[in-house]
Structure formats: structure tokens, C-alpha cells
C-alpha positions in Angstrom: 60.8 -24.2 -140.9 60.8 -20.3 -140.0 62.4 -18.1 -142.6 64.2 -15.2 -141.6 65.5 -12.2 -143.3 68.3 -9.4 -142.3 67.4 -6.3 -141.2 70.4 -4.1 -140.3 70.9 -1.7 -137.7 71.7 1.3 -140.5 67.3 0.8 -140.3 67.2 2.9 -137.5 69.5 5.7 -138.4 68.9 6.0 -142.4 67.3 9.1 -143.5 65.4 7.9 -146.1 63.7 5.3 -143.3 63.1 8.0 -140.6 62.0 10.5 -142.5 59.0 8.5 -143.1 56.0 8.3 -141.0 56.2 5.4 -138.4 53.4 3.5 -140.3 55.0 3.2 -143.8 58.3 2.5 -141.9 55.9 -0.4 -140.6 54.7 -1.2 -144.1 58.1 -1.7 -145.3 59.9 -3.6 -142.9 56.0 -6.0 -143.9 57.0 -6.3 -147.4 60.2 -7.3 -146.6 58.6 -10.3 -144.6 56.3 -10.8 -147.6 59.2 -11.1 -149.6 61.5 -13.2 -147.3 58.5 -15.9 -147.5 58.3 -15.6 -151.4 54.4 -14.0 -150.9 55.2 -10.9 -152.3 55.0 -11.9 -156.1 51.9 -13.6 -155.6 49.8 -10.9 -154.2 47.3 -8.9 -156.1 47.0 -5.4 -155.2 43.7 -5.3 -153.4 45.5 -8.4 -152.0 48.2 -6.9 -150.6 46.5 -4.0 -149.3 44.5 -6.6 -146.9 47.5 -8.1 -146.0 48.8 -4.7 -144.4 45.9 -3.9 -143.2 45.4 -0.5 -145.4 42.9 0.8 -148.0 43.7 0.0 -151.5 44.3 4.4 -151.7 46.8 4.0 -149.1 48.4 1.4 -150.9 48.5 3.7 -153.7 50.0 6.1 -151.5 52.9 3.8 -150.3 53.8 2.0 -153.5 54.1 6.1 -154.8 56.4 6.9 -151.9 58.1 3.9 -151.6 59.6 3.8 -155.1 60.3 7.6 -155.0 62.9 6.5 -152.2 64.0 3.7 -154.8 63.0 0.6 -152.1 60.6 -1.2 -154.6 59.9 -1.2 -158.3 56.5 -0.7 -160.4 56.1 -4.6 -159.5 56.3 -4.0 -155.8 59.7 -6.1 -156.4 62.3 -5.2 -153.4 65.3 -3.9 -154.9 68.6 -4.3 -154.1 67.2 -7.6 -152.4 70.3 -9.9 -153.4 73.0 -7.6 -152.2 71.6 -7.5 -148.8 69.9 -10.8 -148.3 72.0 -14.0 -148.8 71.0 -17.5 -149.5 73.1 -18.6 -146.7 70.5 -17.1 -145.1 67.8 -19.8 -145.7 67.8 -22.8 -143.0 67.6 -25.0 -146.2 70.4 -24.4 -147.9 72.5 -24.5 -144.6 71.3 -28.1 -143.8 71.7 -28.9 -147.3 75.4 -27.5 -147.4 76.0 -29.3 -143.9 74.8 -32.7 -145.4 76.7 -32.5 -148.6 80.0 -31.5 -146.2 79.5 -34.3 -143.9 79.1 -36.7 -146.9 82.4 -35.4 -148.7 84.0 -35.9 -145.5 83.3 -39.1 -144.6 84.6 -39.8 -148.3 87.6 -38.7 -147.8 88.4 -40.7 -144.8 87.8 -43.7 -146.4 89.9 -43.4 -149.5 92.9 -42.1 -147.0 95.8 -44.6 -146.7 96.1 -45.7 -142.6 100.3 -44.0 -142.8 100.8 -41.6 -145.9 104.0 -42.5 -147.3 106.9 -39.7 -146.6 108.6 -39.3 -150.1 110.8 -36.6 -149.1 114.5 -37.4 -148.7 116.3 -35.4 -145.7 118.0 -33.3 -148.8 114.6 -32.1 -150.5 113.5 -30.8 -146.9 116.4 -29.2 -145.9 116.6 -27.4 -149.7 112.5 -26.4 -149.2 113.2 -25.0 -145.8 116.1 -22.9 -147.3 114.4 -21.8 -150.1 111.7 -20.5 -147.8 113.9 -18.6 -145.7 115.2 -16.6 -148.7 112.5 -15.7 -149.9 110.9 -14.6 -146.6 112.1 -10.6 -147.6 111.6 -10.6 -151.0 107.5 -10.8 -150.2 105.6 -7.1 -151.5 103.1 -6.3 -149.8 100.3 -6.0 -152.6 99.3 -2.9 -154.4 97.0 -0.2 -153.2 94.3 0.3 -155.7 92.2 3.5 -154.8 88.4 3.4 -155.4 87.2 5.7 -157.4 84.9 8.1 -155.3 80.8 9.0 -156.8 81.2 12.8 -157.2 77.4 13.7 -155.7 75.6 16.0 -157.6 75.5 19.7 -156.1 73.0 20.3 -153.3 69.5 21.9 -155.1 69.3 24.6 -152.4 66.6 26.7 -154.4 64.6 22.9 -154.6 64.9 22.4 -151.7 64.0 26.0 -150.1 60.6 25.5 -152.6 59.1 22.2 -150.9 60.1 23.8 -147.7 57.7 26.7 -148.6 55.4 24.2 -150.4 55.1 21.7 -147.5 55.3 24.1 -144.7 53.2 27.3 -145.9 53.0 28.5 -142.6 56.1 28.5 -141.4 58.3 31.4 -141.2 59.8 32.4 -144.6 63.3 32.6 -146.6 64.3 36.1 -148.1 67.7 35.7 -148.2 70.3 32.2 -148.7 73.3 33.5 -146.6 76.4 31.6 -146.8 75.6 30.1 -143.3 72.6 28.8 -144.2 73.6 27.3 -147.9 76.3 25.6 -146.1 73.9 23.9 -143.3 71.4 22.9 -146.1 74.6 21.9 -148.1 75.5 19.7 -145.0 72.2 17.8 -144.5 72.1 17.1 -148.2 75.8 15.7 -148.2 75.4 13.4 -145.0 71.6 12.9 -144.3 68.7 13.7 -147.0 70.5 13.1 -150.1 67.4 13.4 -152.6 64.9 15.6 -153.1 62.1 13.1 -151.9 63.9 12.4 -148.9 63.5 16.5 -147.9 59.8 16.6 -148.6 59.7 13.2 -146.3 61.1 15.0 -143.8 59.2 18.2 -144.1 56.1 16.5 -144.3 57.1 14.4 -141.1 57.8 18.0 -139.3 54.1 18.7 -140.6 52.7 16.3 -138.5 54.2 18.2 -135.5 51.7 20.0 -133.0 55.0 21.3 -131.6 57.0 22.5 -134.7 54.0 23.7 -136.6 52.7 26.1 -133.8 49.4 24.3 -132.7 50.9 23.8 -129.3 49.2 26.3 -126.8 52.8 28.5 -125.5 54.0 27.5 -121.8 56.4 29.0 -119.5 55.6 32.4 -120.4 55.9 32.9 -124.1 53.7 34.9 -125.7 53.5 32.7 -129.3 53.8 29.1 -130.0 56.7 28.0 -131.4 57.1 27.3 -135.2 60.6 25.7 -136.5 61.8 28.0 -139.6 64.2 26.4 -142.3 67.5 27.4 -139.7 66.4 25.1 -137.0 64.7 22.3 -139.4 68.3 22.0 -140.6 70.5 21.9 -137.8 71.8 18.7 -137.5 71.1 18.3 -133.9 67.4 19.0 -134.2 67.2 17.1 -137.5 68.1 14.0 -135.6 65.5 15.0 -132.3 62.8 15.4 -135.6 63.5 11.9 -137.2 63.6 10.1 -133.9 60.3 11.7 -132.9 60.8 13.7 -129.8 58.4 16.5 -130.8 55.4 14.3 -131.7 52.8 13.4 -129.0 
């Protein structure tokens, strides 16, 4: 019997996932498969490295990244697994419930009389209908309870700039944080990259692109190769292109 898991469509747009190299994305899905098959907890690190077809040093790097992003804990347990996967997804569980439901239906059919007695008198029925009509306009809509929104931490702009300088030292430096620059960085923090680890992964992704880092010979009359600066990288449109792999050969 084949096991299966839920892979939500947000995987394709989640910045935490898509800011990682494709190899890391594949490893994450492989871990999901191992967890679904209930073998992840039984694998030692050397066995897990073999199952992922990577070296033990690559496994250590993978584990550190997944822990920072909150995908796993230190014991390789998938975090929030039970919140995203359900017992009902198991074909074994669905079959069990179907058999129990069918059995209960047969028992009820055997215990029901051929013609149920009608004990309501005409007077009782009339009173019941009248009561229902009178109460139709008395039903008040349920009170709407507003959910308290969790306040997000203030955008650490200086820390983000520091990571940009560290990961992309050959790119144009940032000398002044204008209001426009702060607004763009804050917008990406709020909507796309919500942790410093996300920003580091994003800049590491940029570093893998020959085009974005000026390692491509210029064409069309350009005298200098293109190098993406911070303003270009925090543009929403450009960030989407980078995450979707537009500038990678």
C-alpha cells in the first residue's frame, strides 16, 4: 500500500523555500518522503547521507540550514508535521473508518422498526410549527470575535545591509540608507523574507548567478558587466525573478 503526503502549493512561492538552492529544496522534499514512510527516525546520519546521495559534510550543512529556517529540530524531526499532515491522509486509516461506518450502518438497519410510530398529535405539530415561525426573527447572528494579530518585529535594516556586504563583497556598497531604500527593504521583510536567515539564503542564491555578480561578458554595446546592487535586489519584481531562477544558466 502506497503512502502519500500533502505538498502545499505555497512551496512554489514560499520565500524560505525558494531562496534556497534547488539542491536544498530537493533534500527538503526527500526528508518529507522519509518522514511520511516513517523511516526518518530510524536513520543514522551516515545512512541519511547515503539516502540523500550526499556526503556527510553536505549533510551537516543541510541540517544547519534547515534548523535555522525552522524546518527541523536538532534530531531531524520535521517541525509542524502534524499541523500540515493528517491521519485521514492515510489509506489505512480511511479504510478502517469506512469499514466501521459500514458496520454501524448495518447495525442501525437491523434495529429500526419497519414503520416508525408517529406519536405527534395534530395539535402538537401545529404548536411546533407556530413556535418555529415565531422564532425565525429572533435568531441573532453570531458575534464576530476579532483575531489579535501578532505584531511582527521591526525590520533590522542595518543587519540586512551587513549580510549583503558579507555575502556579496564585490557588489556596490551602501553608503546611505535613504527613506526609499528603507521602505523597499522593510516591504520585502514584511512580505517575503521574514528572518535574517532568509536574507542570507537569498543573497547566497544571488551569489550563484554569473549574470548578477558580473561574471558574464557584456553584450549589446555595454562596456561593463552588470552587477546587481542592493536597490535592484530588494525590488519586488527583481526578487521574484531571482527566486524563480531567471538569471541562472
